[in-house]
KEMITI-201061 format. One record per residue (C-alpha): residue in three letters; residue number from 1; x, y, z. Coordinates in steps of 0.5 Angstrom, whole numbers, plus 500, padded with zeros to 3 digits. Each point is the difference from the previous one (the first is absolute). Example, Ala and Ser with C-alpha at 12.3 -4.5 7.8 and 13.67 -1.06 7.14 Angstrom:
<nodes>
[node "ALA", 1, [525, 491, 516]]
[node "SER", 2, [502, 507, 498]]
</nodes>
This chain:
<nodes>
[node "MET", 1, [466, 298, 927]]
[node "LEU", 2, [498, 507, 501]]
[node "ALA", 3, [504, 505, 504]]
[node "ALA", 4, [495, 504, 505]]
[node "SER", 5, [500, 507, 498]]
[node "ALA", 6, [502, 505, 505]]
[node "ALA", 7, [495, 506, 502]]
[node "PRO", 8, [503, 506, 496]]
[node "ALA", 9, [504, 504, 505]]
[node "ALA", 10, [499, 507, 502]]
[node "PRO", 11, [504, 505, 497]]
[node "PRO", 12, [506, 502, 505]]
[node "PHE", 13, [498, 507, 500]]
[node "VAL", 14, [493, 499, 503]]
[node "GLY", 15, [501, 501, 507]]
[node "GLU", 16, [505, 505, 499]]
[node "ALA", 17, [496, 504, 495]]
[node "MET", 18, [497, 504, 506]]
[node "GLU", 19, [506, 502, 503]]
[node "ASP", 20, [504, 502, 493]]
[node "ARG", 21, [495, 504, 497]]
[node "TRP", 22, [500, 508, 499]]
[node "LEU", 23, [498, 504, 505]]
[node "SER", 24, [496, 507, 499]]
[node "VAL", 25, [502, 506, 504]]
[node "ASP", 26, [494, 499, 505]]
[node "GLU", 27, [503, 493, 501]]
[node "ILE", 28, [507, 502, 501]]
[node "ALA", 29, [499, 506, 504]]
[node "ALA", 30, [496, 496, 505]]
[node "TYR", 31, [505, 495, 500]]
[node "LEU", 32, [505, 505, 502]]
[node "GLY", 33, [496, 504, 504]]
[node "VAL", 34, [500, 507, 497]]
[node "SER", 35, [496, 504, 495]]
[node "LYS", 36, [499, 499, 493]]
[node "ASP", 37, [503, 507, 499]]
[node "THR", 38, [506, 498, 504]]
[node "VAL", 39, [500, 494, 495]]
[node "TYR", 40, [500, 505, 494]]
[node "THR", 41, [505, 504, 503]]
[node "TRP", 42, [505, 494, 501]]
[node "VAL", 43, [499, 498, 493]]
[node "THR", 44, [501, 506, 497]]
[node "THR", 45, [506, 503, 504]]
[node "LYS", 46, [503, 494, 504]]
[node "GLY", 47, [500, 495, 495]]
[node "MET", 48, [495, 495, 503]]
[node "PRO", 49, [500, 494, 495]]
[node "GLY", 50, [493, 500, 496]]
[node "HIS", 51, [497, 500, 493]]
[node "LYS", 52, [495, 504, 497]]
[node "VAL", 53, [495, 495, 497]]
[node "GLY", 54, [496, 505, 495]]
[node "ARG", 55, [498, 506, 505]]
[node "PHE", 56, [501, 495, 506]]
[node "TRP", 57, [506, 499, 505]]
[node "LYS", 58, [501, 493, 501]]
[node "PHE", 59, [505, 497, 505]]
[node "LYS", 60, [504, 493, 502]]
[node "LYS", 61, [500, 499, 508]]
[node "GLU", 62, [507, 497, 499]]
[node "ASP", 63, [503, 506, 496]]
[node "VAL", 64, [497, 505, 505]]
[node "ASP", 65, [502, 496, 506]]
[node "ALA", 66, [507, 500, 497]]
[node "TRP", 67, [500, 507, 499]]
[node "VAL", 68, [498, 502, 507]]
[node "ARG", 69, [505, 495, 503]]
[node "GLU", 70, [505, 504, 496]]
[node "GLY", 71, [498, 506, 503]]
[node "GLY", 72, [496, 503, 494]]
[node "ALA", 73, [494, 502, 505]]
[node "ALA", 74, [505, 503, 505]]
[node "SER", 75, [500, 508, 501]]
[node "GLY", 76, [505, 504, 495]]
[node "SER", 77, [504, 505, 503]]
[node "ASP", 78, [496, 505, 495]]
[node "ASP", 79, [494, 499, 506]]
[node "LEU", 80, [504, 503, 505]]
[node "ASP", 81, [503, 507, 501]]
[node "ASP", 82, [507, 502, 502]]
[node "LYS", 83, [499, 498, 507]]
[node "GLY", 84, [498, 493, 499]]
[node "THR", 85, [492, 501, 502]]
[node "ARG", 86, [495, 499, 495]]
[node "ASN", 87, [497, 505, 496]]
[node "GLY", 88, [492, 501, 500]]
</nodes>
């Protein structure tokens, strides 16, 4: 007697692939509601988690979310003058 063969299962990451992909500067800026310039500034001066792939920056949404929750995007004291008001 032959056993019925099951249809091949889809890889477990198929449904998650779009959620776990690397995001571009444009996409992460839109997601956070900030400009691309702000993203570049945060990457270079505030330690925003990102990876350079060739000449492009790429981001994992989960890493950026954690960084924001930890206060990484919060204004630092270097953005304030000695009276506690914003410079600029």
